[in-house]
C-alpha positions in Angstrom: -32.6 -8.3 11.7 -32.6 -11.7 10.0 -29.5 -14.2 9.6 -29.7 -13.4 5.8 -29.7 -9.7 6.6 -26.7 -10.0 8.4 -24.6 -12.0 5.9 -26.1 -9.6 3.1 -25.0 -6.4 4.7 -21.6 -7.8 5.9 -20.9 -9.0 2.3 -22.0 -5.8 0.8 -19.9 -3.6 3.3 -16.9 -6.0 2.3 -17.4 -5.5 -1.6 -18.0 -1.6 -1.5 -15.4 -0.8 1.1 -12.8 -2.9 -0.3 -12.3 -5.9 2.1 -12.8 -8.5 -0.5 -14.9 -9.5 -3.8 -14.9 -12.2 -6.0 -12.1 -12.8 -8.3 -11.9 -12.4 -12.2 -15.0 -10.1 -12.1 -14.0 -8.7 -15.6 -14.5 -12.1 -16.9 -17.6 -13.0 -15.2 -16.2 -14.5 -12.2 -15.1 -18.1 -11.0 -16.6 -19.7 -8.0 -14.5 -20.4 -5.0 -11.9 -17.6 -5.5 -11.7 -14.2 -3.8 -9.6 -11.1 -4.0 -8.6 -9.0 -1.0 -8.7 -5.2 -1.4 -6.4 -2.9 0.9 -8.7 -3.0 4.1 -9.1 -6.9 3.8 -5.6 -7.6 3.3 -4.7 -5.3 6.5 -7.3 -7.3 8.4 -6.3 -10.7 7.3 -2.5 -9.8 8.1 -3.6 -8.5 11.7 -5.4 -11.8 12.4 -2.4 -13.9 11.0 -0.4 -11.8 13.3 -2.6 -12.4 16.5 -2.7 -16.2 15.6 1.4 -16.2 15.4 1.5 -14.2 18.6 -0.8 -16.8 20.5 0.5 -20.1 18.9 4.1 -19.5 18.0 6.1 -16.5 19.5 5.3 -17.0 23.1 6.1 -20.5 23.1 9.2 -20.2 21.2 8.3 -22.5 18.3 9.9 -22.7 14.8 8.3 -21.5 11.7 9.1 -22.6 8.0 7.7 -22.0 4.5 7.4 -25.0 1.9 6.3 -25.4 -1.6 2.6 -25.3 -2.6 3.2 -27.9 -5.4 4.3 -31.2 -4.2 5.4 -34.5 -6.0 2.7 -37.2 -6.0 4.9 -39.5 -4.3 4.5 -37.1 -0.9 0.7 -37.6 -1.1 0.8 -41.3 -1.7 2.9 -41.9 1.1 0.7 -39.4 3.3 -2.4 -41.4 2.2 -4.1 -38.3 0.6 -4.5 -39.9 -2.8 -6.5 -42.7 -1.1 -8.5 -40.7 1.4 -8.5 -36.9 0.3 -12.0 -37.4 -1.5 -15.6 -36.0 -1.2 -19.0 -37.5 -2.3 -20.5 -35.6 -5.3 -24.1 -35.5 -6.7 -25.1 -34.2 -9.9 -28.9 -33.3 -10.9 -30.1 -35.5 -13.5 -32.2 -32.6 -15.0 -30.1 -29.5 -14.9 -26.7 -30.8 -14.5 -25.7 -28.6 -11.3 -23.3 -30.5 -9.0 -23.0 -30.3 -5.2 -21.0 -32.0 -2.6 -23.2 -34.5 -1.0 -23.0 -34.0 2.7 -23.5 -30.3 2.1 -26.6 -30.5 0.1 -28.2 -33.1 2.3 -27.5 -30.8 5.5 -29.0 -27.7 4.0 -32.0 -29.7 2.6 -32.7 -31.5 5.8 -31.3 -29.6 8.5 -29.2 -32.5 9.8 -25.4 -31.8 10.9 -22.2 -33.5 10.3 -23.1 -36.0 7.8 -19.2 -36.6 6.2 -19.2 -40.0 7.7 -22.5 -41.5 6.4 -20.8 -43.0 3.4 -22.1 -43.7 -0.2 -25.0 -45.7 1.1 -26.1 -43.2 3.5 -26.1 -40.4 0.6 -27.8 -42.8 -1.7 -30.5 -43.8 0.6 -31.3 -40.1 1.3 -31.6 -39.3 -2.6 -33.4 -42.4 -3.2 -36.1 -41.8 -0.9 -36.6 -38.3 -2.5 -35.9 -36.4 0.7 -33.3 -34.2 -1.1 -33.9 -32.5 -4.4 -31.7 -30.2 -6.4 -32.5 -26.4 -5.0 -31.9 -25.2 -8.7 -34.7 -27.0 -10.4 -36.4 -29.5 -8.1 -35.0 -32.3 -10.1 -33.8 -35.7 -8.8 -30.2 -36.3 -8.4 -27.9 -39.0 -9.8 -26.2 -41.7 -8.0 -23.4 -40.1 -5.6 -19.9 -40.7 -6.6 -16.6 -40.0 -4.9 -13.9 -37.6 -6.3 -10.4 -36.4 -5.3 -10.6 -33.0 -4.3 -6.8 -32.0 -4.9 -5.6 -30.0 -7.9 -3.4 -32.2 -10.1 -0.5 -30.6 -12.3 2.6 -31.5 -14.2 6.0 -30.7 -13.0 8.9 -30.1 -15.5 8.9 -28.7 -19.1 7.9 -32.1 -20.5 5.4 -32.9 -17.9 7.4 -35.9 -16.7 6.3 -35.8 -13.0 2.8 -35.7 -11.6 2.3 -33.2 -8.8 -0.6 -31.8 -6.7 -1.2 -28.5 -5.0 -1.0 -29.3 -1.5 -4.5 -29.1 0.3 -2.7 -28.6 3.7 0.7 -27.2 4.9 1.0 -30.1 7.3 3.0 -32.5 4.9 5.6 -29.9 4.5 6.4 -29.9 8.1 6.4 -33.6 8.3 9.0 -33.8 5.4 11.2 -31.3 7.2 10.8 -33.0 10.4 14.6 -34.0 10.7 15.5 -30.2 9.7 13.3 -29.0 12.5 14.4 -31.2 15.1 18.2 -30.2 14.3 17.3 -26.5 14.6 15.5 -27.5 17.8 18.8 -28.6 19.3 17.4 -32.1 19.0 15.0 -31.9 22.0 11.5 -32.7 22.1 8.9 -31.4 22.4 9.3 -28.8 19.7 6.8 -27.4 17.0 6.9 -26.1 13.3 4.4 -23.6 12.4 3.4 -22.6 8.7 1.1 -20.2 7.4 0.7 -20.4 3.6 -1.6 -20.7 0.6 -3.6 -24.2 -0.1 -5.8 -25.4 -2.9 -8.8 -27.8 -2.6 -10.8 -28.4 -5.8 -14.2 -28.0 -4.0 -17.2 -29.5 -5.7 -19.5 -26.6 -5.0 -17.9 -23.7 -3.2 -20.4 -21.4 -1.4 -21.0 -19.2 1.5 -18.5 -16.5 0.6 -15.1 -16.9 2.2 -16.2 -20.0 4.4 -15.7 -22.5 1.5 -13.2 -21.4 -1.3 -10.9 -23.4 -3.6 -7.8 -21.3 -2.7 -7.3 -20.1 0.8 -4.6 -19.4 3.6 -4.2 -22.0 6.3 -2.4 -21.6 9.8 -1.2 -24.7 11.0 1.2 -25.9 13.7 2.7 -29.6 14.3 3.7 -30.2 17.9 6.1 -33.3 18.0 6.4 -34.9 21.5 7.6 -38.0 23.1 4.5 -40.2 24.0 6.3 -41.4 27.1 6.8 -38.0 28.2 3.3 -36.4 27.1 3.0 -33.5 29.5 2.8 -29.9 28.4 5.0 -27.5 30.3 2.4 -24.4 29.4 -0.8 -26.6 30.3 -1.1 -24.7 33.6 -1.8 -21.6 31.8 -5.1 -22.7 30.5 -6.0 -25.6 32.7 -8.6 -23.6 34.5 -10.2 -22.3 31.1 -13.9 -23.6 30.8 -15.0 -25.0 27.5 -18.2 -26.5 25.9 -17.5 -29.8 24.9 -19.3 -32.2 22.7 -17.8 -35.6 23.5 -17.5 -38.7 21.1 -19.7 -40.7 23.7 -22.6 -37.8 23.6 -22.2 -37.7 19.8 -22.2 -41.5 19.4 -25.7 -41.5 21.5 -27.0 -38.8 19.1 -27.3 -36.2 22.0 -26.3 -32.7 21.4 -26.1 -31.6 25.1 -22.6 -30.4 25.7 -20.5 -30.6 28.7 -19.3 -27.5 30.4 -16.1 -28.3 32.1 -12.6 -27.0 32.5 -9.7 -28.2 30.5 -8.2 -30.0 33.4 -11.5 -31.5 34.1 -11.5 -32.9 30.3 -8.1 -34.2 30.6 -8.6 -35.9 33.9 -12.0 -37.4 32.4 -10.4 -38.9 29.4 -12.5 -36.6 27.2 -9.1 -35.1 25.7 -6.1 -37.6 25.1 -3.3 -35.5 25.8 -2.3 -32.5 27.6 -0.9 -30.8 24.4 -4.1 -31.1 22.6 -6.1 -29.6 25.6 -3.5 -26.9 25.9 -3.8 -25.7 22.3 -8.0 -25.9 22.5 -7.4 -23.3 25.5 -5.3 -21.0 23.5 -7.7 -21.5 20.6 -10.6 -20.3 22.6 -8.8 -17.4 24.0 -7.6 -16.7 20.5 -11.2 -16.7 18.8 -12.5 -14.6 21.7 -9.8 -12.1 20.8 -11.2 -11.9 17.5 -14.5 -10.8 19.0 -16.4 -13.8 19.3 -17.9 -14.5 23.0 -17.3 -17.6 24.7 -21.1 -18.5 24.5 -20.7 -18.8 20.8 -17.9 -21.4 20.9 -17.8 -24.9 21.5 -15.5 -27.9 20.8 -17.1 -30.9 18.8 -15.7 -34.3 18.8 -15.3 -36.3 15.6 -16.8 -39.7 15.8 -14.3 -42.4 14.7 -15.9 -42.8 11.1 -15.7 -39.2 10.6 -12.2 -38.8 11.4 -9.3 -38.3 9.1 -7.2 -41.1 8.4 -4.5 -40.1 10.3 -6.3 -39.1 13.5 -6.7 -40.8 16.7 -8.7 -37.9 18.3 -10.1 -34.7 16.4 -12.1 -31.7 17.8 -13.6 -29.1 15.4 -13.4 -25.6 17.1 -16.9 -24.3 16.2 -18.5 -20.8 16.6 -22.0 -19.9 16.1 -22.9 -17.3 13.3 -26.0 -15.6 12.7 -25.8 -16.3 9.1 -24.9 -20.0 9.0 -25.3 -21.3 12.6 -22.4 -23.6 14.0 -19.4 -23.4 11.4 -15.9 -24.9 12.2 -13.1 -22.4 12.2 -10.2 -24.7 13.6 -9.4 -28.4 13.8 -7.6 -29.8 16.7 -6.2 -33.5 15.7 -4.1 -35.8 17.7 -2.2 -37.6 14.7 -0.1 -39.9 16.7 3.0 -41.1 14.8 1.0 -41.8 11.6 2.6 -39.0 9.4 6.5 -39.5 10.3 5.9 -43.4 10.0 4.5 -42.9 6.6 7.1 -40.8 5.2 9.7 -42.9 6.9 8.5 -45.9 4.8 7.8 -43.9 1.7 11.2 -42.3 1.5 13.2 -44.8 3.4 14.5 -42.1 5.8 14.7 -42.5 9.6 12.4 -40.3 11.3 13.0 -41.1 14.6 14.6 -39.0 17.5 17.3 -39.9 20.1 16.1 -40.0 23.6 18.4 -38.9 26.3 18.8 -42.5 27.5 19.9 -43.6 24.1 16.8 -45.2 23.0 14.8 -43.8 19.8 11.3 -42.7 19.1 9.1 -41.7 16.3 7.4 -38.6 17.8 3.5 -38.2 18.2 2.0 -35.2 16.9 -0.6 -32.7 17.8 -1.9 -30.4 15.3 -4.2 -27.1 15.6 -5.2 -26.1 12.2 -7.0 -22.8 11.4 -8.5 -21.5 8.2 -7.5 -17.7 7.9 -10.0 -16.8 5.4 -13.0 -18.2 7.3 -11.5 -16.2 10.4 -11.8 -12.9 8.4 -15.2 -13.7 7.9 -16.1 -14.7 11.3 -14.5 -11.3 12.7 -16.3 -9.3 10.3 -19.8 -10.9 11.1 -19.1 -10.9 14.7 -18.3 -7.1 14.9 -21.3 -6.2 12.7 -23.8 -3.7 14.5 -26.5 -1.3 13.8 -26.8 2.0 15.8 -29.1 4.8 14.7 -29.3 3.4 11.2 -25.6 3.2 10.8 -23.5 0.1 10.2 -20.6 -0.3 12.4 -17.8 -3.0 12.2 -16.9 -3.0 16.0 -13.7 -5.1 15.3 -11.2 -5.4 18.3 -8.8 -2.6 18.3 -6.1 -5.2 17.6 -7.0 -6.4 14.5 -8.8 -3.3 13.0 -7.3 -2.7 9.6 -7.0 1.0 10.1 -6.4 2.3 13.7 -7.0 6.0 13.5 -8.5 8.2 10.9 -7.4 11.9 10.8 -10.0 14.3 9.8 -10.0 18.0 9.2 -13.2 19.6 10.4 -13.4 21.6 7.2 -11.2 21.8 4.2 -10.2 25.5 4.5 -8.4 28.0 6.7 -5.3 25.8 7.2 -6.9 23.0 8.9 -6.2 20.4 5.9 -2.4 21.4 6.5 -2.8 20.8 10.1 -4.3 17.8 9.7 -1.7 16.5 7.4 1.0 17.3 10.2 -0.9 15.1 12.6 -1.3 12.5 10.2 2.3 12.4 9.6 3.1 12.3 13.2 1.1 9.4 13.8 2.6 7.5 10.7 6.0 8.3 12.0 4.9 6.7 15.3 4.2 3.5 13.4 0.3 3.7 13.7 -2.0 2.7 10.9 -3.5 6.2 10.2 -5.7 7.2 7.4 -6.4 10.6 6.2 -10.0 11.7 5.1 -11.2 15.3 4.1 -14.0 13.9 1.5 -17.6 15.1 2.3 -19.0 16.2 5.8 -17.5 15.5 9.1 -20.6 13.5 9.9 -20.0 11.3 6.7 -16.5 10.8 7.5 -17.3 9.6 10.9 -20.0 7.0 9.4 -17.3 6.0 6.8 -14.6 5.2 9.8 -17.3 3.4 11.7 -18.4 1.3 8.7 -14.7 0.0 8.2 -14.0 -0.5 11.8 -11.7 2.3 12.5 -11.6 2.5 16.5 -10.5 6.2 16.8 -11.2 9.2 14.9 -8.8 12.4 15.4 -10.4 15.7 14.4 -8.7 18.8 13.7 -10.6 22.1 14.3 -10.2 25.9 14.8 -9.1 25.2 18.5 -6.4 22.9 17.1 -4.7 26.1 15.5 -4.8 27.8 18.8 -3.7 25.5 21.5 -2.6 22.4 19.6 -5.5 20.1 21.0 -7.7 17.9 19.0 -10.8 15.8 19.5 -10.6 12.1 19.6 -13.9 10.1 18.9 -14.6 6.5 20.0 -16.1 4.4 17.3 -18.3 2.3 19.6 -19.4 4.7 22.3 -19.3 7.8 19.9 -18.1 9.5 23.0 -15.2 12.3 22.5 -12.4 13.6 24.5 -9.7 16.2 24.1 -6.0 16.0 24.0 -2.7 17.5 22.9 -1.4 16.6 19.5 2.2 15.8 21.2 0.6 13.1 23.5 -1.3 11.5 20.8 1.4 8.9 19.8 2.2 7.6 23.2 -1.4 7.5 24.4 -2.7 5.8 21.2 0.1 3.1 21.2 -1.1 2.3 24.7 -4.5 2.2 23.8 -4.0 -0.4 21.0 -1.9 -2.5 23.4 -4.7 -2.7 25.7 -2.9 -0.9 28.4 -5.7 2.0 28.8 -9.3 2.6 27.6 -10.6 5.3 25.5 -11.6 7.4 28.5 -8.0 7.6 29.5 -7.1 9.4 26.2 -7.9 12.7 27.5 -10.6 15.1 29.0 -14.3 14.4 28.2 -16.3 16.8 26.0 
């Protein structure tokens, strides 16, 4: 199966089964916007909850929710109005527009060209190496545009506003409130999950590059004189694949294989906090079904880094469809943002140390695009087995945990199946009832949407209150009493037992 086949089949399942589809379909659609159906909404929520468990709850970090629309002075202070821009190219023949780095990368096979600048893109275009994929025409000179949505605030439009392109500024603006809620002690973190908007020049690749999406970000505030991370030992032995600034600067693409402890001691990662979040990030992405061999961390070169960053790593995963793609960014933002807003608002953004001195905290930020992770989870879980499509989603994120299926729709089996369905719902499990079509078709339907376990009610159920449980991945089956189902299934989805522990094999 080719990479294009994987992409096409996953997208087809997503549309047909109700994970997601292009928005505004009845009006012909609008690129860069997607609508989630029931299954997609559940999957997205499960991925979000897994992120929150990995990055927020266990560490006791704080959450907040801030506005999507911000006054222009926020982004003036933060530097976004000067720096949140991309190069655009337009075909001189047909008028199609593209983001310059994307079209050059796709047409040449080169990677990570964000930093080559106006002259670099113009050189590619002048030499004729890159032409319009739509008509083969030549491109006009590249130009730079702001990729933030602008709006007006107030009935008379008296104030210019912008839709936030990230949630981070909301956390910086509310640093003082957060510090107060953290009992005025460093380190502490603020986390936020929310919608952001970016006016992408040429959205493409489905959920991988859209104009409206959900971002999951965390800002960890710490004293640079006390930079150690109390959680670092939990991940210090985690091995990572690392493309460092040094190797990238030399044009090499051979990564280092080392532990996070070695990466910190070798100076490849500047702070323990950043290394800690990279370790948590690797485990989190593995939890979504991406094996370690398909993960790496790539350092940004200085000219590629954002204006606020002293060091940035992209967490990348390798997909069959698109190769290496970014799923998270890990940035060491120093004290740039707090100082910028301190100057812009004229408000003190420092924290009091125990010795009476003051410090503007430094910041480490892990940032994840939730919609990208939904795509990554779906594509990484896609399997073919005996001409059937299966989404082998990890049990903890599957949108439906259990399907309840009467063997036939007569002789009291649907009524008994409804009782079992109600039992599982009352136990807090996400269970679906399905009596449409043959039992084989229903098994196939459950496999295709990623349901880990199917519970079949048959004639023996009426006699002895036992049911058949079928595993999505192995298709193996066991038998168990109905009264034991809630407790056993809860343990299965917590990872405490395996499928074979659910009952006697058939």
